[in-house]
C-alpha positions as CSV (number, residue, x, y, z in Angstrom):
1,M,79.3,119.6,91.1
2,T,80.0,116.5,89.3
3,H,80.3,113.3,91.3
4,P,82.6,110.7,90.8
5,P,80.9,107.7,88.8
6,S,80.5,104.5,90.9
7,C,81.7,101.5,89.3
8,V,82.6,97.7,90.4
9,Y,85.3,95.7,89.4
10,V,84.9,91.6,90.1
11,T,87.5,88.9,89.8
12,H,87.3,85.3,90.4
13,L,89.7,82.4,91.2
14,V,88.7,78.7,91.0
15,A,91.6,76.0,91.9
16,P,91.1,72.3,92.4
17,K,92.4,70.5,95.5
18,Y,96.0,69.2,95.6
19,G,96.1,66.2,93.3
20,S,93.6,67.1,91.4
21,T,92.9,68.6,88.1
22,P,90.8,72.0,87.1
23,A,88.3,69.4,85.3
24,E,87.6,67.7,88.5
25,C,87.1,70.5,90.7
26,E,83.5,70.8,92.2
27,D,83.6,74.4,92.8
28,A,81.5,76.5,90.5
29,V,81.5,80.5,89.9
30,V,79.0,82.4,87.7
31,V,79.5,86.2,87.7
32,L,77.1,88.2,85.6
33,P,77.3,90.2,83.3
34,D,80.2,88.3,81.9
35,R,82.9,91.1,81.4
36,P,86.8,91.0,81.8
37,H,87.9,91.1,85.4
38,D,89.6,94.8,84.8
39,E,86.4,96.4,83.2
40,M,84.4,98.7,85.0
41,L,80.7,97.6,85.8
42,R,78.2,100.2,86.6
43,G,75.0,98.5,86.6
44,P,73.6,95.1,88.6
45,I,75.9,92.5,88.9
46,A,74.8,89.1,90.0
47,V,77.3,86.2,91.3
48,G,76.5,82.5,91.8
49,V,79.2,80.4,93.9
50,C,78.3,76.9,94.5
51,D,80.6,74.0,96.2
52,G,79.6,70.5,94.9
53,A,79.6,67.5,97.4
54,T,82.2,65.2,96.7
55,E,80.1,62.3,98.2
56,S,77.3,62.8,95.3
57,A,77.5,62.0,92.0
58,L,78.1,64.5,89.3
59,A,78.3,67.3,92.0
60,K,80.4,69.2,89.8
61,D,77.8,69.2,87.1
62,W,75.2,70.4,89.6
63,A,77.0,73.0,91.0
64,R,77.8,74.7,87.9
65,L,74.1,74.5,86.6
66,L,73.0,75.8,90.0
67,A,75.5,78.6,90.2
68,H,74.7,79.5,86.7
69,T,70.9,79.5,87.3
70,V,70.9,81.6,90.4
71,A,73.0,83.9,88.8
72,E,71.1,84.2,86.0
73,Q,67.6,84.7,87.5
74,A,69.0,87.3,90.2
75,M,70.2,89.1,87.4
76,Q,66.6,89.2,86.2
77,L,64.8,89.6,89.3
78,P,66.1,92.4,91.7
79,D,64.1,90.4,94.8
80,L,64.9,87.2,94.2
81,L,67.5,86.9,96.9
82,K,65.1,87.2,99.7
83,P,62.6,85.3,101.8
84,G,59.5,84.8,99.6
85,P,58.0,83.4,96.4
86,A,60.3,84.4,93.9
87,F,62.9,82.2,95.6
88,E,61.2,79.3,96.0
89,R,59.9,79.4,92.3
90,F,63.9,80.0,91.7
91,A,64.3,76.5,93.8
92,A,61.6,74.7,91.9
93,S,62.8,75.7,88.4
94,V,66.7,74.8,88.8
95,V,65.6,71.4,90.3
96,D,63.1,70.7,87.4
97,Q,66.1,71.2,84.9
98,W,68.2,68.3,86.3
99,D,66.4,65.6,85.0
100,P,66.6,67.0,81.4
101,W,70.4,67.3,81.8
102,L,71.0,64.0,83.3
103,A,68.9,62.5,80.4
104,Q,71.2,64.3,78.0
105,Y,74.2,63.4,79.9
106,T,73.1,59.6,79.6
107,K,72.8,60.0,76.0
108,E,75.8,61.1,75.2
109,R,77.6,58.6,77.2
110,V,75.8,55.8,75.2
111,E,77.0,57.8,72.1
112,D,80.6,57.5,73.3
113,R,80.2,54.1,74.0
114,R,80.3,54.5,77.8
115,P,77.0,53.6,78.9
116,L,76.3,54.4,82.8
117,K,77.2,51.4,84.9
118,W,74.5,49.8,87.3
119,Y,76.2,51.6,90.2
120,E,76.2,54.9,88.5
121,H,72.5,54.3,88.0
122,T,71.9,53.8,91.6
123,K,74.3,56.8,93.0
124,L,72.6,59.2,90.4
125,A,69.0,58.1,91.8
126,E,70.1,59.8,95.0
127,G,70.6,63.0,93.5
128,A,73.5,65.6,93.4
129,F,74.1,68.1,96.3
130,A,76.1,71.6,96.4
131,T,76.1,74.7,98.8
132,L,74.8,77.7,97.4
133,L,76.0,81.1,97.6
134,A,74.2,84.0,95.6
135,V,74.8,87.7,95.6
136,R,73.3,90.8,93.6
137,V,74.4,94.3,93.9
138,D,72.8,97.2,92.6
139,P,74.3,100.9,92.6
140,D,72.3,103.5,94.4
141,A,70.2,105.5,92.1
142,E,71.6,108.9,93.9
143,P,74.8,109.4,95.6
144,R,74.3,109.2,99.4
145,A,75.3,112.0,101.9
146,D,77.9,110.4,104.3
147,A,80.5,112.4,104.9
148,D,82.4,110.0,107.3
149,A,82.9,107.8,104.6
150,A,83.6,110.3,101.9
151,G,86.0,112.0,104.1
152,D,84.4,115.4,103.0
153,D,81.0,116.9,102.9
154,E,80.1,115.7,99.4
155,P,77.6,112.9,98.8
156,S,79.4,109.6,97.9
157,P,78.4,106.8,95.6
158,G,77.1,103.8,97.3
159,W,75.6,100.0,96.7
160,R,73.2,97.7,98.1
161,W,73.9,94.1,98.2
162,R,71.5,90.9,99.1
163,V,72.7,87.5,99.8
164,A,71.1,84.1,100.0
165,A,73.1,81.3,101.5
166,L,72.4,77.5,102.0
167,G,75.4,76.0,103.2
168,D,79.0,77.2,104.4
169,S,80.2,79.3,101.5
170,C,80.6,82.8,103.1
171,L,80.3,86.4,102.3
172,F,82.8,88.9,103.7
173,H,82.0,92.5,103.7
174,L,85.3,94.3,104.3
175,R,86.0,98.1,105.1
176,D,89.5,99.3,105.2
177,D,90.4,95.5,104.9
178,R,88.8,95.1,108.2
179,L,85.8,92.6,108.6
180,L,82.4,94.1,109.1
181,T,80.2,91.5,108.2
182,A,80.7,87.5,107.8
183,F,77.7,85.4,106.7
184,P,76.8,82.8,107.0
185,V,79.3,81.4,109.0
186,E,80.7,84.0,111.6
187,A,83.4,81.8,113.3
188,A,85.9,79.2,112.4
189,D,84.6,77.0,114.9
190,D,80.8,76.9,113.5
191,F,82.0,75.2,110.7
192,G,80.6,71.5,110.7
193,T,81.2,68.3,108.6
194,V,77.6,68.2,107.2
195,P,76.6,71.6,106.0
196,D,73.1,72.2,104.6
197,L,73.2,71.3,100.8
198,F,70.8,72.0,97.9
199,G,69.8,68.9,96.3
200,S,69.2,68.0,92.8
201,R,66.1,65.9,93.2
202,N,64.6,68.0,96.4
203,H,61.4,69.2,94.7
204,D,60.3,70.7,98.0
205,A,61.0,74.4,97.2
206,A,59.6,75.6,100.6
207,L,62.0,73.5,102.5
208,L,64.8,74.6,100.4
209,A,63.8,78.2,100.9
210,G,63.5,77.8,104.5
211,R,66.8,76.4,105.0
212,T,68.2,79.3,103.1
213,R,69.3,82.3,105.2
214,F,69.1,86.1,103.7
215,L,70.9,89.1,104.4
216,E,71.2,92.4,102.7
217,G,73.8,95.5,103.7
218,D,75.2,98.7,102.1
219,C,78.5,99.2,100.5
220,L,80.6,102.4,100.0
221,P,83.6,103.4,98.1
222,G,86.6,101.6,99.3
223,D,84.8,98.5,100.5
224,R,85.1,95.0,99.3
225,L,83.0,91.8,99.4
226,V,84.8,88.6,99.0
227,L,82.9,85.3,98.6
228,A,84.6,82.1,99.4
229,T,83.9,78.3,99.4
230,D,84.3,76.9,102.6
231,A,87.9,75.9,103.0
232,L,89.2,79.4,102.3
233,A,86.4,81.1,104.4
234,A,87.6,78.7,107.5
235,W,91.4,79.5,106.8
236,Y,90.5,83.5,106.9
237,L,88.1,83.2,110.1
238,S,90.7,81.1,111.8
239,A,93.8,83.4,110.8
240,P,95.5,85.1,114.1
241,D,95.8,88.2,112.1
242,P,92.8,88.9,109.7
243,L,94.1,91.8,108.6
244,A,97.2,90.4,107.2
245,A,95.0,87.5,105.8
246,V,93.2,89.8,103.8
247,R,96.3,91.6,102.3
248,E,97.6,88.1,101.3
249,L,94.6,87.3,99.6
250,L,94.5,90.3,97.9
251,E,97.6,89.6,96.1
252,F,95.9,87.9,93.6
253,S,93.9,90.3,91.3
254,G,93.1,88.6,88.4
255,P,93.1,85.1,86.3
256,D,96.6,86.0,85.2
257,D,97.3,85.3,88.9
258,L,95.6,81.6,89.1
259,D,99.2,79.7,88.7
260,R,100.1,81.9,91.8
261,F,96.9,81.7,93.7
262,G,97.4,77.9,93.4
263,D,100.8,77.8,94.6
264,W,99.9,80.1,97.6
265,L,97.3,77.6,98.5
266,N,99.4,74.7,98.4
267,V,101.9,76.2,100.8
268,L,98.9,77.2,103.3
269,R,98.2,73.2,102.8
270,E,101.5,72.2,103.6
271,R,101.5,74.3,106.8
272,Q,98.2,72.5,107.8
273,Q,96.4,76.1,107.6
274,L,93.9,75.1,104.9
275,R,92.0,72.2,104.6
276,N,93.0,70.4,101.0
277,D,89.7,71.1,99.1
278,D,88.7,73.0,96.1
279,V,88.7,76.7,96.6
280,A,86.6,79.6,94.9
281,V,86.8,83.0,95.6
282,V,85.1,86.0,94.3
283,R,86.5,89.5,94.9
284,I,84.0,92.7,94.4
285,D,85.6,95.9,94.9
286,F,83.9,99.2,95.0
287,E,85.3,102.1,93.3
288,G,84.2,105.9,93.0
289,R,86.2,107.9,95.7
């Protein structure tokens, strides 16, 4: 018998805090392969989600570099997102990119007749900081026998995911829109004011890897993974009706919904249900039934 093809749809939305412009947003998302949100993906995918720390200089630029590098390397190395030397090598390599990037930035500022001020040099010496959430999803090589999930006795397609998290951006694994796994933060009360951060000048790769948490799991057709930076993650985990909250969020399914998504976030902020912060969300839908 011919089995239905396994495929994944991925979409992401990034919105600045109220009162800021998109150019000022310090949340960054990179999804690989880079395809339109309505295109079926059948092979591995990798996602980097980073939340720049406002208190540090050039946080949005560091968040973008970090998200791009982790997605790119996770796409190339299936075992990157687990404890071990591969993740430490990633940590060292991305930090090594910062000084060359900063030298080019400084040069462009001089050429634009906007050289760095003395206080900017002082701040930049401290480094930039961001949280890190990275996910890789791989389809199973063969359909898996799982009658309960498939609804019959036929094998169903499946996927394996791995996640690495440093800080409080979160992954949620949903089945029938109900929460199976929340990682690395499991409850709204667990969000702190000072999350662990990935520093652009932290050359202690072993320390960064030691502070990073890792997890892996399986997805079946109909499941979803939702990746969210801290403000939206805290909103979901504190929702009195989590199922209703998920279904509200799922109303926004593509980049054409960005304006409506921003309006929805502002309503939540006005109701004091959502902290006024930048928001990034990635939605991964698993099909194949």
